[in-house]
MIFI-435979 format. One record per residue (C-alpha): residue in one letter; chain; y negated, z negated, x; residue number from 1. Coordinates in steps of 0.001 Angstrom, whole numbers. Each point is the difference from the previous one (the first is absolute). Last residue first. Layout:
! residues N
A | A | Y | Z | X | NUM $
...
//
This chain:
! residues 167
X | A | -2425 | -71788 | 6071 | 167 $
X | A | 1990 | -2634 | 1887 | 166 $
X | A | 1524 | 1299 | 3234 | 165 $
X | A | 3753 | -510 | 415 | 164 $
X | A | 983 | 3337 | -1585 | 163 $
X | A | -2473 | 1769 | 2280 | 162 $
X | A | 1544 | -1415 | 3182 | 161 $
X | A | 3571 | 917 | -1027 | 160 $
X | A | -1051 | 3427 | -1184 | 159 $
X | A | -1863 | 555 | 3256 | 158 $
X | A | 3045 | -1099 | 2000 | 157 $
X | A | 2217 | 2476 | -1861 | 156 $
X | A | -2572 | 2756 | 479 | 155 $
X | A | -152 | -731 | 3740 | 154 $
X | A | 3790 | 56 | 229 | 153 $
X | A | 148 | 3425 | -1635 | 152 $
X | A | -2917 | 1340 | 2009 | 151 $
X | A | 1475 | -1417 | 3191 | 150 $
X | A | 3313 | 1709 | -795 | 149 $
X | A | -1665 | 3331 | -763 | 148 $
X | A | -2272 | -94 | 3053 | 147 $
X | A | 2983 | -877 | 2207 | 146 $
X | A | 1918 | 2954 | -1423 | 145 $
X | A | -2976 | 2227 | 801 | 144 $
X | A | 193 | -1065 | 3648 | 143 $
X | A | -2923 | -1761 | 1684 | 142 $
X | A | -3146 | 1174 | 1812 | 141 $
X | A | -2341 | -1806 | -2405 | 140 $
X | A | -1958 | 3160 | -872 | 139 $
X | A | 2994 | 2299 | 179 | 138 $
X | A | 2149 | -2260 | -2168 | 137 $
X | A | -2851 | -485 | -2477 | 136 $
X | A | -569 | 3753 | -245 | 135 $
X | A | 3731 | 643 | -498 | 134 $
X | A | 265 | -2663 | -2732 | 133 $
X | A | -2994 | 1516 | -1761 | 132 $
X | A | -3447 | -1622 | 18 | 131 $
X | A | -1542 | -1068 | -3305 | 130 $
X | A | -2209 | -2826 | 1255 | 129 $
X | A | 2306 | -2542 | -1654 | 128 $
X | A | 2817 | 1363 | 2191 | 127 $
X | A | -2281 | -300 | 3054 | 126 $
X | A | -840 | -3627 | -810 | 125 $
X | A | 3687 | -650 | -705 | 124 $
X | A | 1113 | 1327 | 3404 | 123 $
X | A | -2463 | -2095 | 1986 | 122 $
X | A | 705 | -3095 | -2139 | 121 $
X | A | 3773 | 259 | 433 | 120 $
X | A | -47 | -183 | 3814 | 119 $
X | A | -2958 | -2435 | -128 | 118 $
X | A | 1710 | -2673 | -2109 | 117 $
X | A | -1420 | 55 | -3525 | 116 $
X | A | -2959 | -2200 | -998 | 115 $
X | A | -2484 | 2875 | 305 | 114 $
X | A | 2072 | 1900 | -2579 | 113 $
X | A | -744 | -2831 | -2442 | 112 $
X | A | -3744 | 372 | 506 | 111 $
X | A | 434 | 3754 | -419 | 110 $
X | A | 1858 | -482 | -3291 | 109 $
X | A | -2508 | -2526 | -1329 | 108 $
X | A | -2858 | 2395 | 846 | 107 $
X | A | 1789 | 2807 | -1813 | 106 $
X | A | 551 | -2216 | -3036 | 105 $
X | A | -3689 | -976 | -15 | 104 $
X | A | -1025 | 3644 | 376 | 103 $
X | A | 2393 | 961 | -2789 | 102 $
X | A | -1506 | -2643 | -2296 | 101 $
X | A | -3520 | 1158 | 813 | 100 $
X | A | 1044 | 3604 | -499 | 99 $
X | A | 1674 | -838 | -3327 | 98 $
X | A | -3148 | -1751 | -1223 | 97 $
X | A | -2081 | 3084 | 672 | 96 $
X | A | 2829 | 2296 | -1077 | 95 $
X | A | -386 | -116 | -3746 | 94 $
X | A | -2748 | 2612 | -275 | 93 $
X | A | 1510 | 2088 | 2791 | 92 $
X | A | 3425 | -144 | -1646 | 91 $
X | A | -1482 | 953 | -3349 | 90 $
X | A | -1688 | 2992 | 1645 | 89 $
X | A | 3273 | 886 | 1752 | 88 $
X | A | 1847 | -187 | -3305 | 87 $
X | A | -2521 | 2288 | -1682 | 86 $
X | A | 282 | 2477 | 2885 | 85 $
X | A | 3784 | -27 | -153 | 84 $
X | A | -162 | 636 | -3754 | 83 $
X | A | -2426 | 2882 | 487 | 82 $
X | A | 2290 | 1494 | 2663 | 81 $
X | A | 2978 | -251 | -2354 | 80 $
X | A | -2032 | 1660 | -2781 | 79 $
X | A | -1042 | 2705 | 2485 | 78 $
X | A | 3605 | 805 | 869 | 77 $
X | A | 1281 | -63 | -3570 | 76 $
X | A | -2808 | 2211 | -1317 | 75 $
X | A | 411 | 2277 | 3055 | 74 $
X | A | 3675 | 536 | -825 | 73 $
X | A | -900 | 799 | -3606 | 72 $
X | A | -2614 | 2502 | 1153 | 71 $
X | A | 2402 | 1558 | 2517 | 70 $
X | A | 2622 | 395 | -2734 | 69 $
X | A | -2503 | 1660 | -2340 | 68 $
X | A | -1274 | 2273 | 2776 | 67 $
X | A | 3566 | 1057 | 894 | 66 $
X | A | 770 | 651 | -3668 | 65 $
X | A | -3188 | 2037 | -483 | 64 $
X | A | 853 | 1930 | 3185 | 63 $
X | A | 3365 | 1009 | -1483 | 62 $
X | A | -1563 | 935 | -3318 | 61 $
X | A | -2638 | 2120 | 1740 | 60 $
X | A | 2578 | 1632 | 2275 | 59 $
X | A | 1889 | 1100 | -3101 | 58 $
X | A | 3401 | -1451 | -704 | 57 $
X | A | 3506 | 555 | 1343 | 56 $
X | A | -1662 | 1681 | 3017 | 55 $
X | A | 2150 | -1845 | 2510 | 54 $
X | A | -2823 | -1431 | 2122 | 53 $
X | A | 1935 | -1441 | 2937 | 52 $
X | A | -513 | 3040 | 2243 | 51 $
X | A | -796 | -2213 | 3013 | 50 $
X | A | -3518 | 1458 | 235 | 49 $
X | A | -334 | -513 | -3743 | 48 $
X | A | 961 | -3661 | 194 | 47 $
X | A | -2504 | -705 | 2756 | 46 $
X | A | -2716 | 1844 | -1925 | 45 $
X | A | 758 | -1914 | -3196 | 44 $
X | A | -108 | -3329 | 1797 | 43 $
X | A | -3348 | 892 | 1585 | 42 $
X | A | -1323 | 1280 | -3318 | 41 $
X | A | 788 | -3260 | -1757 | 40 $
X | A | -1248 | -2089 | 2941 | 39 $
X | A | -3359 | 1804 | -141 | 38 $
X | A | -246 | -467 | -3750 | 37 $
X | A | 890 | -3671 | 399 | 36 $
X | A | -2642 | -530 | 2672 | 35 $
X | A | -2626 | 1804 | -2088 | 34 $
X | A | 758 | -2152 | -3054 | 33 $
X | A | -122 | -3271 | 1942 | 32 $
X | A | -3397 | -1217 | -1295 | 31 $
X | A | 1541 | 269 | -3446 | 30 $
X | A | 1925 | -3229 | 720 | 29 $
X | A | -1569 | -2136 | -2736 | 28 $
X | A | 782 | 2745 | -2494 | 27 $
X | A | 3763 | -310 | 581 | 26 $
X | A | 1393 | 3339 | 1099 | 25 $
X | A | 2286 | 1814 | -2421 | 24 $
X | A | -2376 | 2191 | -2034 | 23 $
X | A | -2579 | 456 | 2759 | 22 $
X | A | 2720 | 1023 | 2471 | 21 $
X | A | 1657 | 2415 | -2386 | 20 $
X | A | -3344 | 1606 | -873 | 19 $
X | A | -910 | 276 | 3681 | 18 $
X | A | 3267 | 1835 | 681 | 17 $
X | A | -411 | 2371 | -2945 | 16 $
X | A | -3636 | 722 | 877 | 15 $
X | A | 903 | 741 | 3642 | 14 $
X | A | 2868 | 2321 | -885 | 13 $
X | A | -1518 | 3462 | 536 | 12 $
X | A | -2067 | -931 | 3040 | 11 $
X | A | 2796 | -1978 | 1632 | 10 $
X | A | 2454 | 2871 | -526 | 9 $
X | A | -2510 | 2484 | 1438 | 8 $
X | A | -511 | -2275 | 3022 | 7 $
X | A | 3795 | -40 | 447 | 6 $
X | A | 161 | 3769 | 32 | 5 $
X | A | -2985 | 181 | 2351 | 4 $
X | A | 1555 | -2484 | 2405 | 3 $
X | A | 3148 | 2088 | 166 | 2 $
X | A | 3389 | -959 | -1342 | 1 $
//
């Protein structure tokens, strides 16, 4: 298929595609009409170049179906994104107290880590800092197995210390 042939298809089916999108896309997502139209034609082009258009229906009907499906997919996608956004806003609103509580918990944890014997403390500080086992081993010049065992023993000691502390 040549570019001109495809451009002719786009020109002759644009109203059909836009009609399908407007009919099936939620009004609050109308800002995505151009994106859906573009995705519709992109999918159609890919299918045509792979000879997947069987010709059981007219090109207009086929493109209408693709546009409808893309609109429904976009409704679901944007609704999920809206929901995530709402949750993040609620999280931000409620997080002031959570951050203070987390900061206190973090401070308690680091104070407890300071009480560990040095061989466990060094490893646990790096674990808490997000370093990988390999990075810790390289940094402390010890074997990865040693990092794993010290991490395990350090966690056990931390649990023991934390369970003794009154909250």
